[in-house]
N, CA, C and O atoms as a GROMACS GRO file, in nm:
protein
  456
    1MET      N    1  -2.378   8.346   2.085
    1MET     CA    2  -2.434   8.222   2.034
    1MET      C    3  -2.574   8.249   1.982
    1MET      O    4  -2.653   8.319   2.046
    2GLU      N    5  -2.606   8.194   1.866
    2GLU     CA    6  -2.738   8.209   1.808
    2GLU      C    7  -2.842   8.145   1.899
    2GLU      O    8  -2.813   8.047   1.968
    3SER      N    9  -2.963   8.199   1.900
    3SER     CA   10  -3.066   8.148   1.991
    3SER      C   11  -3.104   8.003   1.963
    3SER      O   12  -3.128   7.928   2.058
    4LEU      N   13  -3.109   7.962   1.838
    4LEU     CA   14  -3.143   7.822   1.809
    4LEU      C   15  -3.033   7.729   1.858
    4LEU      O   16  -3.062   7.622   1.910
    5GLU      N   17  -2.908   7.769   1.840
    5GLU     CA   18  -2.797   7.687   1.889
    5GLU      C   19  -2.802   7.676   2.041
    5GLU      O   20  -2.780   7.568   2.096
    6LEU      N   21  -2.830   7.786   2.109
    6LEU     CA   22  -2.842   7.786   2.254
    6LEU      C   23  -2.955   7.693   2.297
    6LEU      O   24  -2.939   7.615   2.391
    7ALA      N   25  -3.070   7.700   2.229
    7ALA     CA   26  -3.184   7.615   2.261
    7ALA      C   27  -3.149   7.468   2.242
    7ALA      O   28  -3.186   7.384   2.324
    8ARG      N   29  -3.080   7.437   2.136
    8ARG     CA   30  -3.041   7.297   2.109
    8ARG      C   31  -2.943   7.247   2.215
    8ARG      O   32  -2.948   7.130   2.252
    9LYS      N   33  -2.854   7.332   2.262
    9LYS     CA   34  -2.761   7.292   2.369
    9LYS      C   35  -2.838   7.265   2.498
    9LYS      O   36  -2.805   7.173   2.572
   10ALA      N   37  -2.940   7.344   2.524
   10ALA     CA   38  -3.025   7.320   2.642
   10ALA      C   39  -3.097   7.186   2.628
   10ALA      O   40  -3.107   7.111   2.725
   11VAL      N   41  -3.148   7.157   2.509
   11VAL     CA   42  -3.214   7.029   2.484
   11VAL      C   43  -3.115   6.914   2.506
   11VAL      O   44  -3.149   6.815   2.571
   12ASP      N   45  -2.995   6.927   2.454
   12ASP     CA   46  -2.893   6.822   2.471
   12ASP      C   47  -2.862   6.798   2.619
   12ASP      O   48  -2.853   6.684   2.663
   13ALA      N   49  -2.847   6.906   2.694
   13ALA     CA   50  -2.816   6.894   2.837
   13ALA      C   51  -2.931   6.828   2.912
   13ALA      O   52  -2.909   6.743   2.998
   14ALA      N   53  -3.054   6.868   2.880
   14ALA     CA   54  -3.171   6.807   2.944
   14ALA      C   55  -3.177   6.659   2.911
   14ALA      O   56  -3.206   6.577   2.998
   15SER      N   57  -3.151   6.624   2.788
   15SER     CA   58  -3.155   6.485   2.744
   15SER      C   59  -3.050   6.401   2.817
   15SER      O   60  -3.077   6.287   2.855
   16GLU      N   61  -2.933   6.458   2.837
   16GLU     CA   62  -2.827   6.386   2.908
   16GLU      C   63  -2.865   6.355   3.052
   16GLU      O   64  -2.815   6.259   3.110
   17LYS      N   65  -2.952   6.434   3.111
   17LYS     CA   66  -2.999   6.411   3.248
   17LYS      C   67  -3.132   6.336   3.250
   17LYS      O   68  -3.203   6.337   3.351
   18GLN      N   69  -3.165   6.271   3.140
   18GLN     CA   70  -3.286   6.189   3.126
   18GLN      C   71  -3.416   6.266   3.149
   18GLN      O   72  -3.512   6.210   3.202
   19ALA      N   73  -3.418   6.393   3.109
   19ALA     CA   74  -3.545   6.466   3.108
   19ALA      C   75  -3.638   6.394   3.011
   19ALA      O   76  -3.592   6.334   2.914
   20VAL      N   77  -3.766   6.399   3.038
   20VAL     CA   78  -3.862   6.329   2.952
   20VAL      C   79  -3.947   6.428   2.874
   20VAL      O   80  -3.968   6.542   2.916
   21ASN      N   81  -3.995   6.381   2.760
   21ASN     CA   82  -4.085   6.459   2.674
   21ASN      C   83  -4.031   6.600   2.650
   21ASN      O   84  -4.097   6.699   2.683
   22ILE      N   85  -3.913   6.608   2.593
   22ILE     CA   86  -3.848   6.737   2.565
   22ILE      C   87  -3.906   6.794   2.436
   22ILE      O   88  -3.912   6.725   2.334
   23VAL      N   89  -3.947   6.920   2.441
   23VAL     CA   90  -4.003   6.986   2.324
   23VAL      C   91  -3.931   7.120   2.306
   23VAL      O   92  -3.912   7.195   2.401
   24LEU      N   93  -3.892   7.148   2.182
   24LEU     CA   94  -3.833   7.277   2.146
   24LEU      C   95  -3.932   7.346   2.053
   24LEU      O   96  -3.959   7.298   1.943
   25LEU      N   97  -3.985   7.459   2.098
   25LEU     CA   98  -4.084   7.536   2.021
   25LEU      C   99  -4.023   7.663   1.966
   25LEU      O  100  -3.950   7.734   2.036
   26ASP      N  101  -4.052   7.692   1.841
   26ASP     CA  102  -4.014   7.818   1.778
   26ASP      C  103  -4.130   7.914   1.798
   26ASP      O  104  -4.235   7.900   1.736
   27VAL      N  105  -4.111   8.012   1.886
   27VAL     CA  106  -4.219   8.107   1.919
   27VAL      C  107  -4.192   8.246   1.863
   27VAL      O  108  -4.257   8.343   1.903
   28ARG      N  109  -4.098   8.257   1.770
   28ARG     CA  110  -4.059   8.389   1.718
   28ARG      C  111  -4.176   8.466   1.659
   28ARG      O  112  -4.184   8.588   1.676
   29GLU      N  113  -4.265   8.398   1.592
   29GLU     CA  114  -4.378   8.467   1.529
   29GLU      C  115  -4.498   8.480   1.621
   29GLU      O  116  -4.599   8.539   1.584
   30LYS      N  117  -4.488   8.424   1.743
   30LYS     CA  118  -4.602   8.420   1.834
   30LYS      C  119  -4.586   8.504   1.959
   30LYS      O  120  -4.685   8.536   2.024
   31CYS      N  121  -4.463   8.540   1.992
   31CYS     CA  122  -4.444   8.622   2.112
   31CYS      C  123  -4.329   8.720   2.093
   31CYS      O  124  -4.244   8.702   2.005
   32SER      N  125  -4.328   8.822   2.175
   32SER     CA  126  -4.230   8.929   2.159
   32SER      C  127  -4.111   8.917   2.255
   32SER      O  128  -4.014   8.991   2.242
   33PHE      N  129  -4.117   8.825   2.350
   33PHE     CA  130  -4.014   8.820   2.453
   33PHE      C  131  -3.914   8.705   2.440
   33PHE      O  132  -3.819   8.697   2.518
   34ALA      N  133  -3.935   8.616   2.343
   34ALA     CA  134  -3.842   8.504   2.327
   34ALA      C  135  -3.851   8.451   2.184
   34ALA      O  136  -3.948   8.475   2.113
   35ASP      N  137  -3.747   8.378   2.144
   35ASP     CA  138  -3.746   8.311   2.014
   35ASP      C  139  -3.784   8.164   2.027
   35ASP      O  140  -3.853   8.109   1.941
   36TYR      N  141  -3.737   8.101   2.136
   36TYR     CA  142  -3.759   7.958   2.153
   36TYR      C  143  -3.795   7.926   2.297
   36TYR      O  144  -3.746   7.990   2.390
   37PHE      N  145  -3.880   7.825   2.313
   37PHE     CA  146  -3.910   7.766   2.443
   37PHE      C  147  -3.857   7.623   2.441
   37PHE      O  148  -3.877   7.550   2.344
   38VAL      N  149  -3.790   7.585   2.546
   38VAL     CA  150  -3.756   7.445   2.570
   38VAL      C  151  -3.841   7.402   2.688
   38VAL      O  152  -3.837   7.464   2.794
   39ILE      N  153  -3.918   7.296   2.669
   39ILE     CA  154  -4.006   7.246   2.774
   39ILE      C  155  -3.971   7.099   2.796
   39ILE      O  156  -3.962   7.022   2.701
   40CYS      N  157  -3.952   7.062   2.923
   40CYS     CA  158  -3.922   6.923   2.953
   40CYS      C  159  -3.970   6.891   3.093
   40CYS      O  160  -4.012   6.979   3.168
   41SER      N  161  -3.963   6.762   3.127
   41SER     CA  162  -4.011   6.717   3.258
   41SER      C  163  -3.907   6.630   3.326
   41SER      O  164  -3.826   6.563   3.262
   42GLY      N  165  -3.913   6.633   3.459
   42GLY     CA  166  -3.834   6.544   3.543
   42GLY      C  167  -3.927   6.463   3.631
   42GLY      O  168  -4.042   6.503   3.654
   43ASP      N  169  -3.879   6.352   3.679
   43ASP     CA  170  -3.964   6.261   3.758
   43ASP      C  171  -3.982   6.304   3.902
   43ASP      O  172  -4.081   6.267   3.966
   44ASN      N  173  -3.888   6.382   3.954
   44ASN     CA  174  -3.896   6.422   4.096
   44ASN      C  175  -3.814   6.549   4.114
   44ASN      O  176  -3.739   6.589   4.025
   45PRO      N  177  -3.829   6.615   4.231
   45PRO     CA  178  -3.756   6.741   4.253
   45PRO      C  179  -3.605   6.729   4.236
   45PRO      O  180  -3.541   6.822   4.186
   46ARG      N  181  -3.548   6.618   4.278
   46ARG     CA  182  -3.402   6.601   4.264
   46ARG      C  183  -3.361   6.597   4.118
   46ARG      O  184  -3.260   6.656   4.080
   47GLN      N  185  -3.439   6.528   4.034
   47GLN     CA  186  -3.406   6.523   3.892
   47GLN      C  187  -3.429   6.659   3.827
   47GLN      O  188  -3.351   6.700   3.742
   48ILE      N  189  -3.535   6.730   3.866
   48ILE     CA  190  -3.560   6.864   3.812
   48ILE      C  191  -3.439   6.953   3.841
   48ILE      O  192  -3.393   7.026   3.753
   49ARG      N  193  -3.388   6.948   3.964
   49ARG     CA  194  -3.270   7.029   4.001
   49ARG      C  195  -3.150   6.987   3.916
   49ARG      O  196  -3.076   7.072   3.868
   50SER      N  197  -3.131   6.859   3.899
   50SER     CA  198  -3.018   6.809   3.821
   50SER      C  199  -3.028   6.855   3.675
   50SER      O  200  -2.927   6.895   3.616
   51ILE      N  201  -3.147   6.850   3.618
   51ILE     CA  202  -3.167   6.897   3.480
   51ILE      C  203  -3.133   7.045   3.470
   51ILE      O  204  -3.060   7.086   3.380
   52CYS      N  205  -3.187   7.125   3.562
   52CYS     CA  206  -3.161   7.270   3.560
   52CYS      C  207  -3.013   7.300   3.578
   52CYS      O  208  -2.957   7.383   3.506
   53ASP      N  209  -2.950   7.233   3.673
   53ASP     CA  210  -2.808   7.256   3.698
   53ASP      C  211  -2.724   7.221   3.576
   53ASP      O  212  -2.630   7.293   3.542
   54ASP      N  213  -2.757   7.110   3.510
   54ASP     CA  214  -2.678   7.068   3.395
   54ASP      C  215  -2.698   7.162   3.276
   54ASP      O  216  -2.603   7.193   3.204
   55ILE      N  217  -2.820   7.208   3.256
   55ILE     CA  218  -2.845   7.306   3.150
   55ILE      C  219  -2.764   7.433   3.178
   55ILE      O  220  -2.696   7.484   3.089
   56ALA      N  221  -2.774   7.483   3.301
   56ALA     CA  222  -2.702   7.606   3.336
   56ALA      C  223  -2.552   7.589   3.320
   56ALA      O  224  -2.485   7.680   3.269
   57LYS      N  225  -2.497   7.476   3.363
   57LYS     CA  226  -2.353   7.453   3.350
   57LYS      C  227  -2.312   7.442   3.204
   57LYS      O  228  -2.212   7.501   3.162
   58SER      N  229  -2.388   7.367   3.128
   58SER     CA  230  -2.357   7.348   2.986
   58SER      C  231  -2.356   7.481   2.912
   58SER      O  232  -2.267   7.508   2.831
   59LEU      N  233  -2.456   7.564   2.938
   59LEU     CA  234  -2.463   7.694   2.870
   59LEU      C  235  -2.360   7.792   2.924
   59LEU      O  236  -2.308   7.875   2.849
   60LYS      N  237  -2.330   7.784   3.053
   60LYS     CA  238  -2.226   7.870   3.110
   60LYS      C  239  -2.091   7.839   3.047
   60LYS      O  240  -2.011   7.928   3.022
   61ASP      N  241  -2.066   7.709   3.021
   61ASP     CA  242  -1.942   7.669   2.955
   61ASP      C  243  -1.930   7.731   2.816
   61ASP      O  244  -1.820   7.745   2.763
   62GLU      N  245  -2.044   7.768   2.757
   62GLU     CA  246  -2.048   7.834   2.625
   62GLU      C  247  -2.052   7.987   2.638
   62GLU      O  248  -2.066   8.057   2.539
   63GLY      N  249  -2.041   8.038   2.763
   63GLY     CA  250  -2.042   8.181   2.785
   63GLY      C  251  -2.181   8.240   2.804
   63GLY      O  252  -2.197   8.362   2.802
   64GLU      N  253  -2.282   8.156   2.821
   64GLU     CA  254  -2.420   8.202   2.837
   64GLU      C  255  -2.465   8.183   2.981
   64GLU      O  256  -2.453   8.074   3.037
   65ILE      N  257  -2.516   8.290   3.041
   65ILE     CA  258  -2.565   8.285   3.178
   65ILE      C  259  -2.710   8.329   3.180
   65ILE      O  260  -2.747   8.427   3.114
   66ALA      N  261  -2.792   8.256   3.255
   66ALA     CA  262  -2.934   8.291   3.265
   66ALA      C  263  -2.948   8.431   3.324
   66ALA      O  264  -2.882   8.466   3.422
   67HIS      N  265  -3.035   8.511   3.262
   67HIS     CA  266  -3.061   8.646   3.311
   67HIS      C  267  -3.155   8.644   3.430
   67HIS      O  268  -3.157   8.735   3.512
   68HIS      N  269  -3.235   8.537   3.437
   68HIS     CA  270  -3.335   8.528   3.542
   68HIS      C  271  -3.370   8.381   3.563
   68HIS      O  272  -3.374   8.302   3.468
   69GLU      N  273  -3.395   8.346   3.686
   69GLU     CA  274  -3.445   8.214   3.720
   69GLU      C  275  -3.568   8.234   3.806
   69GLU      O  276  -3.578   8.329   3.883
   70GLU      N  277  -3.663   8.142   3.790
   70GLU     CA  278  -3.789   8.156   3.862
   70GLU      C  279  -3.843   8.018   3.894
   70GLU      O  280  -3.807   7.920   3.829
   71GLY      N  281  -3.929   8.010   3.995
   71GLY     CA  282  -3.989   7.884   4.035
   71GLY      C  283  -3.912   7.822   4.148
   71GLY      O  284  -3.818   7.881   4.202
   72SER      N  285  -3.952   7.700   4.185
   72SER     CA  286  -3.886   7.628   4.292
   72SER      C  287  -3.906   7.479   4.272
   72SER      O  288  -3.997   7.436   4.202
   73LEU      N  289  -3.820   7.403   4.334
   73LEU     CA  290  -3.834   7.258   4.325
   73LEU      C  291  -3.963   7.212   4.390
   73LEU      O  292  -4.027   7.118   4.343
   74GLU      N  293  -4.002   7.279   4.498
   74GLU     CA  294  -4.124   7.243   4.569
   74GLU      C  295  -4.248   7.268   4.483
   74GLU      O  296  -4.349   7.198   4.498
   75SER      N  297  -4.243   7.365   4.395
   75SER     CA  298  -4.358   7.397   4.310
   75SER      C  299  -4.369   7.304   4.190
   75SER      O  300  -4.474   7.299   4.125
   76GLY      N  301  -4.263   7.229   4.159
   76GLY     CA  302  -4.264   7.139   4.045
   76GLY      C  303  -4.243   7.209   3.912
   76GLY      O  304  -4.272   7.153   3.806
   77TRP      N  305  -4.193   7.331   3.917
   77TRP     CA  306  -4.167   7.407   3.794
   77TRP      C  307  -4.048   7.498   3.819
   77TRP      O  308  -4.040   7.566   3.921
   78TYR      N  309  -3.956   7.499   3.723
   78TYR     CA  310  -3.841   7.588   3.730
   78TYR      C  311  -3.816   7.646   3.592
   78TYR      O  312  -3.825   7.576   3.491
   79LEU      N  313  -3.784   7.774   3.587
   79LEU     CA  314  -3.762   7.844   3.461
   79LEU      C  315  -3.622   7.903   3.460
   79LEU      O  316  -3.577   7.962   3.558
   80LEU      N  317  -3.554   7.886   3.347
   80LEU     CA  318  -3.425   7.951   3.321
   80LEU      C  319  -3.445   8.043   3.202
   80LEU      O  320  -3.484   7.999   3.094
   81ASP      N  321  -3.420   8.171   3.221
   81ASP     CA  322  -3.444   8.272   3.118
   81ASP      C  323  -3.312   8.317   3.058
   81ASP      O  324  -3.231   8.382   3.125
   82TYR      N  325  -3.292   8.282   2.932
   82TYR     CA  326  -3.173   8.324   2.857
   82TYR      C  327  -3.210   8.428   2.753
   82TYR      O  328  -3.150   8.432   2.645
   83SER      N  329  -3.306   8.512   2.783
   83SER     CA  330  -3.359   8.617   2.695
   83SER      C  331  -3.430   8.558   2.574
   83SER      O  332  -3.552   8.551   2.572
   84ASP      N  333  -3.355   8.517   2.474
   84ASP     CA  334  -3.417   8.464   2.352
   84ASP      C  335  -3.464   8.320   2.367
   84ASP      O  336  -3.542   8.271   2.286
   85VAL      N  337  -3.415   8.252   2.470
   85VAL     CA  338  -3.452   8.113   2.496
   85VAL      C  339  -3.500   8.101   2.640
   85VAL      O  340  -3.429   8.139   2.734
   86ILE      N  341  -3.621   8.048   2.657
   86ILE     CA  342  -3.677   8.025   2.789
   86ILE      C  343  -3.687   7.874   2.808
   86ILE      O  344  -3.746   7.804   2.726
   87VAL      N  345  -3.628   7.826   2.917
   87VAL     CA  346  -3.630   7.683   2.948
   87VAL      C  347  -3.725   7.659   3.065
   87VAL      O  348  -3.709   7.717   3.172
   88HIS      N  349  -3.824   7.572   3.044
   88HIS     CA  350  -3.920   7.533   3.148
   88HIS      C  351  -3.894   7.388   3.183
   88HIS      O  352  -3.895   7.301   3.096
   89VAL      N  353  -3.869   7.361   3.312
   89VAL     CA  354  -3.852   7.224   3.359
   89VAL      C  355  -3.962   7.198   3.461
   89VAL      O  356  -3.971   7.265   3.564
   90PHE      N  357  -4.046   7.100   3.430
   90PHE     CA  358  -4.164   7.070   3.511
   90PHE      C  359  -4.156   6.931   3.572
   90PHE      O  360  -4.084   6.844   3.525
   91GLY      N  361  -4.234   6.914   3.680
   91GLY     CA  362  -4.274   6.781   3.723
   91GLY      C  363  -4.388   6.741   3.630
   91GLY      O  364  -4.448   6.827   3.565
   92GLU      N  365  -4.419   6.613   3.624
   92GLU     CA  366  -4.522   6.566   3.530
   92GLU      C  367  -4.659   6.629   3.558
   92GLU      O  368  -4.724   6.675   3.464
   93LYS      N  369  -4.703   6.632   3.683
   93LYS     CA  370  -4.835   6.688   3.717
   93LYS      C  371  -4.842   6.836   3.683
   93LYS      O  372  -4.942   6.884   3.628
   94GLU      N  373  -4.738   6.908   3.716
   94GLU     CA  374  -4.735   7.053   3.690
   94GLU      C  375  -4.734   7.081   3.540
   94GLU      O  376  -4.797   7.176   3.494
   95ARG      N  377  -4.664   7.001   3.465
   95ARG     CA  378  -4.661   7.021   3.320
   95ARG      C  379  -4.799   7.000   3.260
   95ARG      O  380  -4.843   7.076   3.173
   96GLU      N  381  -4.867   6.898   3.306
   96GLU     CA  382  -5.003   6.873   3.259
   96GLU      C  383  -5.096   6.989   3.298
   96GLU      O  384  -5.180   7.031   3.220
   97TYR      N  385  -5.080   7.039   3.420
   97TYR     CA  386  -5.165   7.147   3.469
   97TYR      C  387  -5.145   7.276   3.388
   97TYR      O  388  -5.242   7.337   3.345
   98TYR      N  389  -5.021   7.316   3.366
   98TYR     CA  390  -4.993   7.441   3.295
   98TYR      C  391  -5.007   7.429   3.144
   98TYR      O  392  -5.033   7.528   3.077
   99ALA      N  393  -4.991   7.311   3.091
   99ALA     CA  394  -5.016   7.280   2.949
   99ALA      C  395  -4.960   7.385   2.853
   99ALA      O  396  -5.033   7.438   2.768
  100LEU      N  397  -4.832   7.415   2.867
  100LEU     CA  398  -4.771   7.517   2.781
  100LEU      C  399  -4.776   7.482   2.633
  100LEU      O  400  -4.792   7.569   2.548
  101GLU      N  401  -4.762   7.353   2.602
  101GLU     CA  402  -4.769   7.314   2.461
  101GLU      C  403  -4.905   7.347   2.401
  101GLU      O  404  -4.914   7.385   2.284
  102GLU      N  405  -5.011   7.334   2.480
  102GLU     CA  406  -5.145   7.370   2.432
  102GLU      C  407  -5.157   7.522   2.421
  102GLU      O  408  -5.211   7.574   2.324
  103LEU      N  409  -5.106   7.592   2.522
  103LEU     CA  410  -5.112   7.738   2.521
  103LEU      C  411  -5.040   7.796   2.400
  103LEU      O  412  -5.085   7.894   2.342
  104TRP      N  413  -4.927   7.735   2.363
  104TRP     CA  414  -4.847   7.781   2.251
  104TRP      C  415  -4.860   7.686   2.132
  104TRP      O  416  -4.764   7.666   2.058
  105SER      N  417  -4.976   7.627   2.114
  105SER     CA  418  -4.996   7.525   2.010
  105SER      C  419  -4.978   7.579   1.868
  105SER      O  420  -4.956   7.502   1.775
  106SER      N  421  -4.986   7.710   1.851
  106SER     CA  422  -4.966   7.766   1.718
  106SER      C  423  -4.818   7.784   1.685
  106SER      O  424  -4.783   7.818   1.572
  107ALA      N  425  -4.730   7.761   1.783
  107ALA     CA  426  -4.586   7.770   1.759
  107ALA      C  427  -4.540   7.644   1.686
  107ALA      O  428  -4.598   7.536   1.701
  108ARG      N  429  -4.434   7.659   1.608
  108ARG     CA  430  -4.380   7.547   1.533
  108ARG      C  431  -4.293   7.460   1.623
  108ARG      O  432  -4.207   7.510   1.695
  109VAL      N  433  -4.316   7.330   1.619
  109VAL     CA  434  -4.234   7.235   1.695
  109VAL      C  435  -4.106   7.211   1.613
  109VAL      O  436  -4.112   7.160   1.501
  110VAL      N  437  -3.993   7.249   1.670
  110VAL     CA  438  -3.864   7.230   1.604
  110VAL      C  439  -3.812   7.090   1.631
  110VAL      O  440  -3.753   7.026   1.544
  111LEU      N  441  -3.835   7.043   1.753
  111LEU     CA  442  -3.780   6.915   1.795
  111LEU      C  443  -3.864   6.859   1.908
  111LEU      O  444  -3.909   6.933   1.996
  112ARG      N  445  -3.885   6.728   1.906
  112ARG     CA  446  -3.954   6.660   2.014
  112ARG      C  447  -3.875   6.533   2.045
  112ARG      O  448  -3.849   6.451   1.957
  113VAL      N  449  -3.836   6.517   2.172
  113VAL     CA  450  -3.763   6.398   2.217
  113VAL      C  451  -3.850   6.330   2.321
  113VAL      O  452  -3.873   6.383   2.430
  114GLN      N  453  -3.898   6.214   2.287
  114GLN     CA  454  -3.986   6.141   2.380
  114GLN      C  455  -3.902   6.071   2.478
  114GLN      O  456  -3.954   6.003   2.566
   0.00000   0.00000   0.00000
């Protein structure tokens, strides 16, 4: 599956679980380890887990399995690494603290779902 298609499927799955402020960034010209970042937020640890689980299931159904997972529900941040696509699911406070959109502000925004 092409990396943009994979990223869009992750966005769709996050949206179905009512993730908020979903952003898809094209980082191909800005970093060497990924093509796209999907960044979104959940309201609480249970929703963060649900978003991550649904993304993983949706992509697994397409034959894609995360190569690495990192973070914890207690930390308010969870990462799913699909090599070319990195998915970050944050709690609201943690997302504001890490400010990935600011850190990668030179990347092109492909999609934003409020």
